[in-house]
N, C-alpha and C positions, 0 to 999 in steps of 0.2 A: 492294512493289512499286518501291522502290528494285534492289534486283535483280536484275526484269524491265530497268528501265528501262538497268540498266548492262550488263548480256547483254544488250541490243535496237542500247543505240549502237554496240555489240562488231561485233555482225552488219551494220548500216549499212555502216561502214568498212570489212568485207571485201566487200561489194553493192559502193562504190563505188571498190576495188582491182581490181576483174571489168569487161575492157568488152567481154567479152561480155553483160554481164549488158544495157549502153545499148544493145546491136546489137540482142540479143532483145526485150528487154520494151519499151524507146522506138521502135529504131526502125523492126524488122518489122512491127508494127500501120502504119506510116506509107505502109514500101513497099506493102504487101496493101491499102494503102486508096487507090494511083494506081494501080497491076495492073487490081484490078477495075472499076475507075472509067474503064476504058482498055477493058476488056473490055465493060462496059455500055455502051457509048459505039459498039459492035459491035456490037448488040443491036438488032434490029427495032425498032419501034415495036406495030406488031403481032402480035410473038408474045407482048407481052402481061408480058416477066416481067418482075418489077422490083425480084428480089431484089437484084441488083447496082445499083438505082441507089441515092445515095448514101446518101437520107433509110431505107433497110431497111441498107444494107450498114454505116453506121455503128454501133450495135446488135451485129451480126454481129462486126465488129472487133475490137472494146472484149471479147467475152466470149470469139476466142479467144486478144488477146492474156492474159485473163489468164489461160490455160493454162498460156503460158512460164512463170507466175507461180507456177505449181503447179512447172512442174519444174523452177529454179531456187530453192523451197523445199527440193526432195527431192534435189538436189545441194550444200545447204549444211550440213542435217542428214547426208546420210550422209557427207558427206566428214568431218563432226566426232566421226561417228561411228568409224569408218577411224582413226583419229589417235590423239594421245591425250587428247587438247582434251577434249571430253567425258568420260572416264574420270578428270580431274583435277577436273571440272569436279563428275561424280557425290558426292566427295566432300566439297561445300559446304551451308553449307546450302539452299540453292537445292528448291528445290519443284519435283514434274515442271509444273507451272502455271507457275512462274515460268520453267521454258525455256521451255515453247507460248507464252507470252506475249512471249515474249524470241526467239520469231525469225518472230511474227505481225506484229508494231507495223510492225520495218522493213518487211515483206515490202510489206502494208496502204498504206505512203508511195507505194511503187512502185506500187501498182498504183494509186493513187489520180494519180498523177505519170501514169502511162499513160493512161486514161482524157481525164484534160486534153483531152494532147496529140492523142489520137485525134479527141478530140470539137471539136475547136476548128479542125481538117483538116480535120475535115468537113462544118464551116460553112464555112469558106474555099472548099473543091469542090463546096461548094453555092451556091457563089456564083458558080460560073464557067461551071457546067453549069443555071442556073438552075431546080434544084432547089429548094423549098419548106423549109425547117429551121429547127423552132423555136430560140431563144437558150437560153428558158426553158428549151424539154422536155431542150436538151442540160446546161442546166447542174441539173436535175433526174434527168440519166444517171447525174453522176455522183456522184451520192450513194445512188441504185437500185443503184450496181454493188457500194456496197461492203459486201451479203450476199452476192453471187456472187464476188468476191473472196477472199472469208471460205472458202467453201466449196472452192475450189481448193484456199488454201494449206495446207484445214487438209488436202487431199486428198493435198499437197504431204509435209507432213507425218509421214501416218500411214508413203505408199511408203519416207519417209527413216528413218523411225522402223524397219522390218522388213527395208527390204532396203537392200546394200552399196551403196560410190557406181561400181559397174558395171553393178549389175540394175537401181534406180532409176530411169533415164532411160531406158532399154529397155520398163521400163510404164508411166512416163509418158505417152511416143510411144504410147503406146496409148492411151492416156485421150486423146491429144487429139485422138487419130483418131478415137476412139468424143466426143468430147466436142460435136469441129465436127459431125461427120455426124447424131448422132439430137440437139443444139441447133440444127440444121437452118441455121446458120450461114451454108451455100453456098446452099439449097435451101427449098423454101417447103413443109412436108410440107402446111402445110392447108390448100393445094390438092391434092397429092395425096389425101389421105383416107384412109381405109381403111389394110391392117392396120402400114404404118409407122407415120404418125401416130400410133395407138395404142400404138404401141412406145415411140417419141418420148414422152406423154406423160407412159410411169410414169414414166421419167429425171427428173432435176432436171435435166439440163442441157441439155430442154426450154424449160424455166421461166425458166432464168438469161437464157437468148438472148430469150424474151419479151417482158420484161423490158424490160431496156436496148431493144429496138426500140418499146417501147410511152412508152416515159418521151422517147424520140425525136422518138418522135409526138404527146410532150403527151395521152397518151389515159389516163388516171388513172383511167377506171372500172374495176372487178372485177373483169372481167374478163378486160382487157386488163391493167391494174399489181397491181390491191389484191391479189387470189388466188394470184397465178405470186410478185409479192414475199414471201406467205407462204412460198409451199411452196419459196423460196429460201432463206428466213432458217430455217425447221425443219431446213434440211438441210446449214446452213454451221452452226447448233447443233449438229447430232446427229454430224458429220463431226466439230469440235471437242470435245467431249468422246469420241469415239473416241480423236483422235487423244492426249490427257492423259490417259487409260485405257493406252491402247498405249504411249506416252513410258515413264512407269509402273512398267508391266511388264519393259521395256527398260535399265531404270536397276533394277530390284531386280534383273533374271537377270545384268546386267554386275560388278554388285557383291555375287556369290555366288556 
C-alpha cells in the first residue's frame, strides 16, 4: 500500500504540471455544457428533443468527460513506458497491482473533481434555464459515477500498456467517439429504438450514461439505476482485472 501511495503521489504531481490536464479534464466539460445549452435554447419545444436539456445533458457530459480521463491515463502509462522510468521501476519490489493502483488513484481523484465541477455548473445552469434539477440527485450522481470512471481509467491503462505514446492517443480517440455515440451522450437511443438501441445495450457505454442520467433525475429504480450500476461495476471490475494481467505480462516481457 505504501508503494502504491508513493507512486500515486508521483503521478498526481505529473498531472498537476501538465496544463492540458486542466483544459481537457476540467475546463472542456464546462465548455460543452455551455455550448450544448445554447444549442438547446434554439430547439423549439414542439420538436420534443430533450437530450440537450440540462437535466439530460448533465449526465451525458459527465460520461463524455470521463472518456478524456481515459485518454490521459493511456498517455501517462505509454509515456512512462517510452522513457526509462518504468524500466527502472520494474526492478523495484513493486508488483503490477501496485503500479495499477498508483495510476488509478490520482485519475479517480481527477475524475471525481471533474464530476463535482460538471454537476455544480449544471445546477447553476438549471437555475437560469428554469429546468428542475435535484441537488440530492447531483450528489448521488457524483457517487454513482465512480464505477464508470474506473471503467474508463482501466481502458486507458490497457491501451497505455499495449501501445506506445503515438498509437495510444489515436486508439483512445476512437473509443471517445464510440463511447459518445454508442453511449447515447448526444442523442436518445431509447426513443429511436430498433437495431441501434440493441447495439447500444450490448456495450457498457450505454449503461454508463444511463446511470448518470438516472441518478441526476433521482431515479433509483432497478431499471433506471440499480441494474445499470451493476453492469457498469462488473465492466469496471473486468477491465481493471484485464489491465493488471496485461501490465504484468508487459513487465515480464520487458524484463526478460
